[in-house]
N, C-alpha and C positions, 0 to 999 in steps of 0.2 A: 057298047067302049065304054070307056071316059075320056078324056083329056088326056094324054100323059101329067108327071107332076116335073118339072125339069127342077133341082139345086143338086149346089154339091158339097161334100158335109167330106172329113177327113177319116179316117175308121180309127176308134176310139179299140185298143190295147184294159180293158176288164185291170181294174187296179188287184185282185185278190183274186179268181181266176182266173187259170185258160180261157177265155174265148176273148171274140175282138166283137166290133156291133156299131150304126151309128145313126145315128140322132134324129132324127122326123124331125125340122122346123117347122113345123104347122099342128094349127090346128083338127085333127084328125073328128070330132065330133063337125068340123064348119068347114071339111071338105067330103065326110067320108059320113055324117049319120050318127057316129058311134062312138062312142068310147072306151072302146073293151078292145080286143084280141078282130085285127084289121089283114085277113088271108091282099095278101099285093105279088107280083107279082116287077122285077124290075130288069133293069137294062146297069150294064157298071163300064162308063167308062164308054157307050158306043158299044161294045162288041161283049157283053160276059151278063151273059141271063143270068137269072137265077130269080124262084118263087119260094116266097121265106113270107115274114108276121111282123104286123107292129105287134109292140108291146109294149104295156103300160108299167114299169118294174121299179118302182121303188125309184123311179123321175121325174122331175117336171113332166116331160117327155114322152114322148113313143117312142122308140128306139123297136131297131131291125137287124134283132143277130145275123151272126152271121158263118155257117161252116168255118173250120180250119179252113179246110179247100180254096176256098170263097177267096181268104183274109190274107191267106200265098201270093192269090191269083192277081189280087187287085194292085 
């Protein structure tokens, strides 16, 4: 297991579709040795567990797409 990466970020609403995401503010290649999709396990607000993937989707940095249910709970 790797050390936890702790950061604060606002949940962003996609401007064109009904989708939410969080920007990942670190260089994934430096941290994980990968540039593509990266599977992650997260803990939001120290209480809500979530499994997802960091992806790069026409953006400068990787993002974490959120399910509708999770974005409503956070």
